[in-house]
C-alpha atoms as one frame of an Amber mdcrd trajectory, in Angstrom:
protein
   4.242  -8.023 -35.596   6.450  -6.461 -33.423   4.443  -3.243 -34.007   1.279
  -5.413 -32.702   3.018  -6.363 -29.636   4.540  -2.764 -28.634   0.600  -1.796
 -28.907  -0.507  -4.151 -26.723   1.965  -3.711 -23.745   1.036   0.373 -24.046
  -2.882  -1.002 -23.328  -1.734  -3.303 -20.451   0.337  -0.895 -19.632  -2.641
   1.690 -19.394  -4.899  -0.753 -18.170  -2.946  -1.292 -14.834  -2.270   2.707
 -14.350  -6.379   3.161 -14.512  -6.791  -0.203 -12.253  -4.133   1.392  -9.682
  -5.675   4.847  -9.510  -9.297   3.658  -9.342  -7.953   1.398  -5.885  -5.912
   4.298  -4.454  -8.355   7.368  -4.836 -10.433   5.799  -1.998  -7.545   5.205
   0.270  -6.662   8.943  -0.622  -9.912  10.090   0.697  -9.895   7.682   3.748
  -6.220   9.572   4.693  -6.735  13.245   4.438  -9.268  14.832   6.317 -11.980
  16.605   5.286 -12.445  20.148   5.733 -15.034  21.158   8.530 -19.131  21.754
   6.563 -19.933  25.907   7.187 -22.650  26.652   8.979 -22.937  25.454  12.514
 -23.399  21.526  14.023 -26.519  19.945  14.584 -26.032  19.279  17.842 -23.517
  21.470  18.850 -24.196  22.717  22.106 -25.809  26.625  22.130 -24.131  29.236
  24.254 -26.395  31.369  25.959 -22.860  33.108  26.158 -21.063  32.975  23.925
 -18.625  36.414  24.779 -17.042  34.710  27.510 -17.023  30.809  26.804 -16.322
  30.383  23.174 -14.945  26.950  21.007 -11.950  26.474  19.555 -13.297  22.958
  18.231 -14.228  22.084  15.235 -17.260  20.018  14.743 -15.940  16.816  13.706
 -13.854  16.294  16.259 -16.769  15.634  18.437 -19.055  12.658  16.897 -21.121
  12.424  20.255 -22.083  14.915  18.419 -24.545  12.921  16.545 -27.934  14.328
  15.856 -30.588  12.391  17.770 -33.543  11.578  16.347 -35.709  13.898  17.687
 -38.780  12.433  19.838 -42.625  12.667  19.411 -43.786  15.999  20.387 -47.253
  15.826  23.011 -49.659  16.664  20.371 -48.064  16.795  16.684 -47.179  20.060
  15.469 -49.515  22.656  17.408 -48.565  26.034  18.121 -49.996  29.527  19.304
 -52.154  30.678  16.201 -53.319  27.242  15.109 -53.934  25.339  18.840 -55.379
  29.093  20.845 -58.836  30.853  19.570 -57.714  33.638  20.954 -61.177  36.114
  19.400 -62.714  34.563  22.491 -60.310  36.452  25.029 -60.465  40.298  23.033
 -64.104  41.655  25.634 -62.271  41.849  28.795 -59.175  40.133  28.074 -57.631
  36.912  29.286 -60.390  35.218  32.575 -59.438  31.659  33.212 -61.731  29.194
  34.454 -60.205  26.583  37.577 -61.776  23.037  36.838 -62.446  21.807  40.330
 -59.864  19.118  41.514 -61.139  15.420  41.504 -59.389  14.559  45.210 -57.486
  15.660  48.252 -54.804  18.689  46.771 -51.489  18.893  48.080 -50.061  22.208
  49.919 -48.972  23.941  46.824 -51.646  23.085  44.705 -53.948  24.704  47.410
 -51.633  28.244  47.058 -51.479  27.867  43.422 -55.361  28.048  43.359 -55.113
  30.971  45.829 -53.673  32.885  43.100 -55.207  31.772  40.597 -58.810  32.901
  42.427 -57.204  35.960  43.524 -56.001  37.387  40.393 -57.312  39.860  38.020
 -57.682  37.022  35.968 -60.267  34.989  37.369 -63.835  33.891  37.059 -66.181
  31.549  38.651 -68.046  31.239  34.889 -67.029  28.854  32.557 -69.062  30.493
  29.599 -67.030  33.692  30.302 -63.383  32.564  30.730 -61.331  31.265  27.415
 -58.835  29.896  29.457 -60.148  26.773  31.391 -57.207  24.877  33.520 -56.927
  21.252  34.064 -53.879  20.391  36.935 -51.913  16.844  37.079 -51.063  17.026
  40.498 -51.293  13.979  42.052 -49.012  14.615  44.687 -52.009  14.213  47.008
 -53.009  11.295  46.041 -55.604  11.610  43.176 -55.755  13.310  39.434 -58.204
  15.211  37.661 -59.857  13.188  35.223 -61.068  14.648  31.619 -63.440  17.257
  32.173 -66.830  16.954  30.159 -65.979  20.416  28.513 -62.227  18.924  26.888
 -63.313  19.816  23.350 -59.554  18.003  22.522 -57.356  20.489  24.844 -58.537
  23.822  22.839 -58.164  26.632  24.858 -57.429  25.489  27.803 -54.280  24.542
  30.139 -52.652  21.684  31.780 -50.834  22.197  34.805 -48.205  19.475  35.913
 -46.395  21.028  38.919 -43.601  18.102  39.669 -41.549  15.765  37.286 -43.896
  12.530  39.043 -47.026  14.374  38.827 -49.566  11.986  37.166 -48.764  10.400
  33.771 -50.140  11.837  30.285 -53.458   9.487  30.644 -55.319  11.699  28.397
 -54.504  12.890  25.152 -53.683  16.501  25.435 -55.292  17.738  21.708 -54.886
  21.491  21.417 -54.191  21.716  24.638 -50.739  24.185  26.213 -49.187  21.943
  29.420 -47.456  24.383  32.149 -45.039  22.111  33.641 -41.962  22.742  36.425
 -39.188  22.301  34.539 -40.279  20.736  31.357 -37.452  18.474  29.206 -36.170
  20.148  26.463 -36.874  17.786  23.774 -40.906  17.710  24.525 -41.375  21.044
  25.058 -42.883  22.951  22.789 -41.945  26.930  22.505 -44.059  29.510  22.193
 -46.667  27.768  23.337 -46.250  25.745  26.717 -44.983  27.511  29.425 -41.790
  26.341  31.984 -42.586  26.612  35.178 -39.933  26.763  38.304 -40.341  22.858
  40.871 -41.860  24.645  43.705 -40.875  22.951  47.182 -44.085  22.803  49.734
 -42.920  24.818  52.116 -43.062  27.719  49.551 -44.292  31.057  50.883 -47.946
  31.438  49.193 -47.490  35.436  49.272 -44.677  37.901  49.840 -41.965  35.256
  50.166 -38.007  35.390  51.111 -36.308  38.553  49.842 -32.428  37.872  47.894
 -30.411  36.869  49.892 -27.359  39.157  48.828 -25.820  42.351  50.823 -23.024
  42.952  48.683 -22.731  42.811  44.866 -19.431  42.723  44.919 -18.113  39.574
  45.864 -16.213  39.109  49.143 -12.753  38.958  49.653 -12.909  35.407  51.509
 -15.805  33.799  49.855 -15.827  30.904  47.818 -15.716  31.636  43.265 -16.726
  27.930  43.003 -19.817  26.596  45.154 -20.523  23.112  43.347 -24.612  21.359
  43.884 -23.922  17.920  45.632 -25.693  15.030  44.686 -27.259  14.645  48.213
 -28.637  18.052  48.494 -26.438  21.240  50.117 -23.838  23.049  48.684 -19.369
  22.339  48.750 -16.708  25.035  47.530 -15.320  23.578  44.973 -11.584  23.513
  43.145  -9.924  26.543  40.947  -6.461  25.251  39.493  -6.694  24.152  36.286
  -6.502  20.784  37.095  -9.410  19.962  38.222 -12.833  19.371  36.792 -14.930
  19.621  40.162 -18.010  18.616  38.114 -16.901  15.319  36.383 -16.035  12.348
  38.426 -13.689  10.778  35.663 -10.445  13.280  36.710  -9.257  14.935  39.344
 -11.067  16.018  42.172 -10.739  18.915  44.690 -12.684  18.781  47.912 -12.975
  21.706  49.735 -15.757  22.479  52.598 -18.265  22.698  52.611 -20.621  25.643
  52.528 -24.441  24.782  53.476 -25.577  20.756  55.009 -27.866  19.082  52.924
 -31.384  21.167  52.192 -29.645  23.696  54.411 -29.108  27.331  53.526 -28.165
  28.602  51.214 -25.015  28.737  48.793 -21.700  31.388  50.116 -19.818  31.673
  46.492 -19.413  33.715  43.297 -20.601  30.983  41.231 -22.767  28.127  41.739
 -22.014  25.371  39.249 -25.176  23.097  38.381 -23.932  19.509  36.400 -27.111
  18.984  35.649 -27.427  15.493  36.964 -30.468  14.408  38.313 -33.686  16.309
  36.714 -35.504  16.524  39.773 -32.917  18.290  41.766 -30.708  21.096  39.954
 -34.215  23.253  38.795 -34.537  23.157  43.058 -30.809  24.124  43.177 -31.379
  27.063  40.529 -34.238  29.280  42.832 -31.702  28.670  45.295 -29.038  29.833
  43.682 -31.113  33.019  43.051 -32.362  33.339  46.055 -28.263  33.654  47.549
 -27.233  36.141  44.503 -25.017  33.102  43.642 -24.776  33.370  39.603 -26.077
  29.399  38.187 -23.397  27.801  36.157 -26.276  25.343  34.327 -23.986  22.599
  32.197 -25.710  20.935  29.629 -29.131  21.129  31.950 -31.658  19.287  29.799
 -35.110  21.068  31.461 -36.230  24.027  29.904 -35.348  27.276  32.121 -38.213
  29.048  33.946 -40.823  31.117  31.884 -37.701  31.223  29.180 -40.017  32.980
  26.925 -39.809  35.948  28.421 -36.788  35.903  30.442 -33.345  36.854  28.944
 -31.271  34.262  30.849 -28.194  36.077  28.807 -28.373  38.614  32.339 -28.446
  36.409  34.979 -27.083  32.705  34.147 -24.114  30.784  32.612 -25.389  28.014
  30.272 -21.682  25.660  29.480 -21.436  22.528  28.386 -20.221  19.501  29.795
 -17.324  18.580  28.390 -15.893  21.594  28.563 -14.635  21.917  31.675 -11.152
  23.773  31.584 -12.695  26.303  29.260 -15.784  26.551  31.237 -13.379  27.180
  34.700 -10.974  29.638  32.690 -13.657  31.646  31.464 -15.320  32.389  34.997
 -12.231  33.044  36.862 -11.442  35.654  34.012 -14.844  36.961  34.225 -14.461
  40.981  33.927 -16.272  42.302  37.390 -18.114  44.051  36.229 -20.033  41.675
  34.509 -19.975  40.059  37.801 -21.759  42.660  39.391 -24.341  43.202  36.788
 -24.988  39.217  37.163 -25.245  38.704  40.417 -27.611  42.085  40.049 -30.301
  40.427  37.890 -30.311  37.135  40.064 -31.740  39.125  43.201 -34.027  41.293
  40.387 -35.579  38.292  39.058 -36.171  35.956  42.684 -37.658  39.326  44.004
 -39.546  39.514  40.863 -40.986  36.315  39.988 -40.075  33.646  41.829 -39.977
  34.104  45.854 -43.941  33.129  46.389 -45.736  30.438  44.895 -48.197  33.745
  44.179 -45.771  36.028  41.514 -44.563  32.680  40.085 -48.409  31.530  38.749
 -49.466  35.607  37.964 -46.111  35.457  36.331 -47.129  32.515  33.879 -50.865
  33.953  33.140 -49.139  37.208  32.215 -46.896  35.162  29.315 -50.119  34.077
  28.211 -51.498  37.354  28.379 -49.525  38.741  26.810 -49.387  35.960  23.846
 -53.320  36.925  23.564 -52.178  41.136  23.266 -49.538  39.928  20.324 -48.270
  43.412  19.611 -49.444  45.825  22.236 -48.074  42.795  24.466 -44.583  43.555
  27.287 -40.886  44.148  25.476 -38.263  42.470  26.512 -37.576  45.851  29.030
 -40.243  45.922  31.292 -39.735  41.713  31.648 -35.216  41.940  32.191 -35.659
  45.350  34.228 -37.351  46.397  37.204 -39.756  46.545  38.706 -40.508  43.590
  35.878 -43.247  42.847  33.680 -46.573  42.306  36.555 -46.214  46.323  37.523
 -45.556  47.583  34.241 -49.065  46.756  33.031 -49.326  46.951  28.999 -53.406
  48.026  29.870 -51.537  52.005  30.419 -48.720  51.267  27.657 -46.733  49.515
  25.824 -44.017  51.883  25.591 -41.336  51.857  28.037 -41.445  56.120  28.128
 -44.193  56.214  29.275 -43.661  54.300  32.869 -41.729  56.323  35.965 -39.612
  53.650  35.841 -37.335  54.109  33.128 -36.880  57.921  32.218 -33.263  57.014
  33.602 -32.798  54.609  31.077 -33.981  55.382  28.153 -32.257  59.430  28.404
 -35.355  61.440  29.276 -37.022  63.375  31.283 -40.523  63.533  31.890 -43.223
  66.525  31.057 -42.713  70.022  32.339 -46.568  70.284  34.022 -48.987  68.820
  36.204 -52.524  68.363  37.247 -53.742  69.091  40.390 -56.163  66.795  41.443
 -58.422  67.677  44.314 -60.420  65.603  46.308 -63.880  67.432  47.981 -65.326
  64.600  50.151 -66.382  66.256  53.519 -69.129  68.700  53.206 -67.429  72.467
  53.160 -67.014  75.298  51.572 -65.358  74.709  48.171 -61.294  75.767  48.192
 -61.222  78.527  46.776 -58.018  79.400  48.060 -56.216  76.440  47.420 -57.314
  76.640  44.046 -55.902  80.171  43.202 -52.426  78.744  44.702 -51.982  76.398
  42.728 -53.150  78.134  39.373 -50.436  80.490  39.667 -47.564  77.639  40.039
 -45.476  78.280  36.084 -46.059  74.547  36.465 -49.458  73.919  36.516 -51.791
  72.791  33.151 -54.972  71.854  34.450 -56.944  71.366  37.904 -59.414  68.631
  38.221 -61.899  69.055  41.661 -63.384  65.524  41.931 -66.659  66.422  43.981
 -67.199  62.969  46.001 -69.859  65.241  47.999 -73.230  64.296  48.865 -74.163
  68.242  47.980 -74.027  69.271  44.805 -70.768  71.030  43.876 -72.101  74.731
  43.289 -72.855  76.486  39.822 -69.525  79.109  39.351 -65.967  78.825  40.564
 -62.964  81.413  40.271 -61.647  82.020  37.254 -58.505  80.742  37.140 -55.125
  81.228  34.357 -55.187  76.981  33.896 -58.988  75.317  32.989 -60.600  73.452
  35.351 -62.798  71.174  35.288 -65.197  68.983  38.305 -65.649  65.612  38.078
 -67.913  63.741  40.054 -67.304  60.980  42.160 -68.372  58.305  43.714 -68.319
  59.257  47.522 -65.372  57.027  47.905 -62.098  57.440  49.632 -60.592  55.637
  47.050 -61.849  57.564  44.041 -59.358  60.284  43.391 -57.079  56.830  42.615
 -58.646  55.817  39.769 -57.408  56.127  36.240 -58.719  59.895  35.170 -59.145
  60.082  31.201 -59.104  64.323  31.944 -55.886  63.332  32.967 -53.080  64.822
  30.324 -49.533  65.475  31.983 -46.754  62.811  33.672 -47.217  64.334  36.850
 -49.895  65.069  39.439 -50.875  66.940  42.424 -52.826  64.643  45.071 -54.651
  67.323  46.884 -57.184  67.390  49.702 -59.802  70.516  50.280 -58.885  71.544
  53.246 -55.563  71.451  52.215 -53.272  75.200  52.062 -50.369  75.496  50.207
 -48.739  78.372  49.139 -47.460  79.163  45.835 -43.927  78.748  45.951 -44.199
  75.292  48.037 -45.678  73.851  44.678 -43.554  74.395  42.236 -40.121  73.980
  44.537 -42.276  70.595  45.260 -42.885  69.798  41.370 -38.906  70.110  40.553
 -38.086  68.126  42.826 -40.710  65.787  41.848 -38.714  66.011  37.954 -35.376
  64.381  39.567 -36.775  61.622  41.418 -40.799  60.717  38.908 -40.859  57.210
  40.332 -41.470  58.764  44.094 -44.129  60.524  45.688 -42.814  64.050  46.879
 -44.915  65.114  49.457 -44.914  67.243  52.149 -46.669  65.731  55.664 -45.126
  62.158  56.436 -45.358  59.148  58.902 -43.580  56.727  60.191 -44.423  52.364
  60.496 -42.515  50.419  63.494 -42.965  47.412  64.824 -44.558  47.184  67.986
 -42.991  44.863  70.901 -45.833  45.197  73.384 -48.520  44.503  70.404 -46.659
  41.850  68.252 -47.059  43.991  64.938 -47.138  47.478  62.917 -48.242  50.756
  64.216 -47.244  54.195  62.103 -47.171  57.668  63.915 -47.346  60.978  62.983
 -44.762  62.528  65.382 -42.317  64.331  63.906 -39.047  62.470  63.861 -35.964
  61.795  62.406 -36.991  59.203  59.765 -40.214  58.902  57.705 -41.681  56.063
  55.254 -44.742  57.844  54.865 -46.201  61.005  52.865 -49.589  61.837  53.415
 -51.425  62.025  49.552 -53.318  65.027  51.014 -50.813  66.553  49.107 -48.508
  64.805  47.498 -46.545  64.642  43.753 -46.712  61.277  42.424 -46.659  60.048
  38.516 -50.417  59.266  37.232 -49.409  55.888  36.061 -49.289  54.640  40.286
 -53.736  55.716  39.885 -53.615  52.348  36.815 -51.989  50.464  39.546 -53.940
  50.988  42.505 -56.783  50.066  40.521 -56.219  47.227  38.284 -53.129  45.386
  40.097 -54.429  45.582  44.119 -56.912  42.982  44.883 -60.438  44.223  45.530
 -60.373  43.283  49.361 -57.516  45.663  49.762 -59.346  48.230  47.864 -62.883
  47.678  49.851 -60.237  48.185  53.057 -58.692  51.557  52.112 -63.307  52.638
  51.228 -64.082  51.257  54.774 -60.841  53.228  56.718 -59.888  56.340  55.168
 -56.832  56.268  57.265 -55.996  53.166  54.892 -55.662  55.187  52.010 -52.803
  56.851  53.006 -51.213  53.610  54.015 -52.090  51.547  51.259 -50.801  54.614
  48.109 -47.342  54.909  49.908 -47.299  50.953  50.008 -47.947  49.929  46.584
 -45.266  52.991  45.495 -42.447  51.245  48.152 -43.718  47.699  46.409 -43.246
  48.734  43.055 -39.859  51.024  43.313 -38.171  49.550  47.143 -37.189  52.977
  47.087 -38.769  55.195  50.200 -40.217  58.913  49.672 -39.309  62.168  49.660
 -40.275  64.793  51.858 -40.099  68.813  50.674 -40.908  71.955  53.315 -43.227
  72.508  54.191 -45.493  76.060  56.741 -46.484  75.037  59.690 -49.533  76.249
  59.499 -50.575  72.909  57.504 -50.501  71.686  61.060 -53.385  74.358  62.053
 -55.722  74.108  59.061 -55.803  69.735  59.275 -59.407  68.746  60.732 -59.662
  66.147  62.850 -59.932  62.456  62.378 -63.983  62.429  63.867 -64.375  65.611
  62.266 -63.955  64.594  59.167 -66.682  62.176  58.002 -65.849  60.598  54.361
 -62.967  62.985  53.814 -59.632  61.144  53.191 -57.592  63.690  54.609 -55.596
  61.992  57.585 -55.665  62.957  60.483 -52.049  64.702  62.412 -51.522  61.222
  64.368 -53.202  58.118  62.995 -55.082  55.646  65.950 -55.722  52.417  64.086
 -53.226  50.574  63.427 -55.443  47.273  61.985 -54.630  49.400  59.252 -51.670
  48.241  58.187 -51.628  45.121  60.226 -53.891  44.201  57.127 -52.282  46.053
  54.655 -48.276  44.039  55.135 -50.861  40.337  55.297 -52.358  41.780  52.024
 -48.843  42.272  49.831 -47.365  39.755  52.468 -44.832  41.450  53.556 -43.539
  45.022  55.008 -42.651  46.934  51.180 -42.070  51.012  53.516 -39.006  52.188
  53.316 -37.924  54.176  56.267 -35.849  57.589  54.990 -34.251  60.940  56.079
 -33.644  62.498  53.243 -35.030  65.796  53.018 -34.524  68.681  50.013 -34.812
  71.857  50.949 -34.802  74.893  48.284 -31.411  76.538  47.970 -30.953  79.351
  50.878 -33.715  78.559  51.946 -33.983  79.877  55.397 -30.181  81.269  55.157
 -29.142  85.153  56.441 -28.509  86.554  52.813 -31.007  88.940  51.402 -34.227
  88.268  50.236 -33.972  89.262  47.134 -31.605  86.746  46.554 -34.350  83.744
  46.640 -35.846  82.253  44.423 -38.523  80.477  46.916 -39.202  83.599  48.777
 -42.527  82.483  50.640 -41.712  79.988  52.392 -40.029  81.875  55.158 -42.393
  83.741  55.448 -43.714  83.075  59.437
C-alpha cells in the first residue's frame, strides 16, 4: 500500500511538472526576441547609394515595412518577349506611325508629334511601321479613341503625358505605356517607358542649357534646398536636431532660395520629400537643370528613363524615415563625389531632358535598343558624354570605336589616315595634291570622290599608297556620306583646289591624334552676333578667335560621316546641298554639338589663300570662299539645331622650333618655314 502511494505521488509530481513546462514555453517564446532572418527584408528601402546611406536598423525594428499586397498590373504578365513582335522591325529598324488625334491637342502634344515626325523613325505608312503610337492626353479637352487596328494593343505604344490625362477606359492588352512619372507599383520594367513630366513652356528643340557655372560648391551657397508644397525652394537647416522634410519634428526654416514657380534653386543638394506625385517630378527636373543634386526621399514614382540611365551617378535616393542618417551622409559626402554628381546632372539635363525633342527621341531610342538586343547601346554610351543619341549603334556598339572614349578606354586611334579628295568643280585632276598627301608617312590610302559631270581620267599618277576613285552623286554633301572603302579612323577631307605640303599634313595628323574627337584644320571662320541684322553672321577675317575650320582641308574621325547621314534632319542636309558654303557650317555645327568643344587650328602657308577660287567661279564645288557672303545659312542651321553649338577658341598649335632662329637641320617640319 505504501509503495502504491509513493508511486502515485511521483506520478502526480511528474504530471504537474509536464503541465507547467507546456504552459511556460509559449511565454518564453514571447519574451525572448527572435533573431532577424537572413536575407533582405521584403519592404526595406532599396538603396541606390548604399555606400553613402548605410542602414543600422534591423528589419524587425520596422513593423511598418510589412509587404503590401501587390496591385494588379495593367496587362497581367506582359513583357517585351511575350507582347511585342520584334520581327516586324527587322527590315528597316524601328518605324513609328502616329494615329491622328481625335480632337484638339495641347501645345506639349503638338511638340511631341512634331518631334516624332522629325525623327528618323517616323513613317506615314502604317503598313511599314512596327510600332503604332496612340496618345491619351486630354489636357486640350479630348481623348483619342481606340483605333480600328488595335489588335489587343500588340506593337502599340500608348502615350500618357500627364498623371491627370484620360483615364484607362480601354483594355491595354499587350500595349506598352509611355507615361509621365508612372507609379512604381504599376510600372512594368523593361516594357513600359517612364517619361518626365513636361511643362507647357518646355522648349521644343535645343532647350535651355544647365545653369551650373561652377561644379565646386560656392562657400556662400546653401548646402540643402527643400522643395516646398506651395512651389519654390527654401534653404533647409543642417543641424542634427532638425529634420526639415518631416513636419512632426523641429523645423529650421531658412531664407527663401526661389520664389514659388520662379527661378531654380541655388544649393548643393535639393531635398524632394515625395509628398506630391505631380509636383515632385517637376522639382526633380528643376534640380537637374540647376546642377543641384536631387535627394529623393521615398519616391513613389519611377525615375525617368530608369531602364538606361544610372541615377546613382546623379542623384541620391533615401528613405524619409531616416532623416538624421540622410542628413549626416550628405554633410560628410566627399567633395570629389559632390563634383561627380553635379557634373552628371548637367550632362543628363543637356542630353536627355532639356527639350521635348530630346525626351521623345530618348524614348524611341530605348525601344530601338530593345529591338536590337545584343547590338544595343551599352550602359557606358548612355551614361557618358555625348550620350546615346549621338553614339549611333549603326556605327558600332563598342566604345573603343567612337572618338569620344579613347581617354576613358586608355587607348589611341590608329596611326594612319585616309585622304578623301572631293572633285566637284570642272578642272584638272588634283595631281600635285595627290603626290603631296601620298608622301606622308601616315597616309594609308587615297580616295578620290568624283562628283563632276565629266568622266574621271582613265589614268592616275603612281603613288606609294592605294588610290581608289569613287563615283559621287553630284551633291556637296557627298563627301560626308559613310564610305565603306575608308579603312582608318582618321579622315583627311580635301578639295581638289586645296594646296598642302607633306609636312603640313604630317603635323596636322599628329595634332589630331591627341584630339581625336575634334576637327583639326588650316583655314578658319568665326561666328558672331550681328546686332544690326538681329541674327548670326560669320567671317573669314584673320582675327584672334575662330569657331569653324573649313572642311576643304581638315582632319576628323570617320564616325562623323555616319552621324551626318543618319542623325541630321533631311532639311538641313538639303540646305547644305543647295548652298555649298553651308556644308562647312553644318559639319562644324555637328561636331561642336557632339563634343561641346571648338576645333583646333594648325599653321599653313600663305599660298593656300592665293589658291582659293572665288565664290562665283566654283561651280558646284564646296570649297568655301575666303569671305562668306550668305549669312542666312548659319541662322537656318542655328534654328535647325535649336541653339548655337559653335564654341569660339584662340587655341592654335605649331610644331616645336617652328620659325625659331635655329639651324634648319634641327627642325622636324622644315618645309613649313619655306617662303
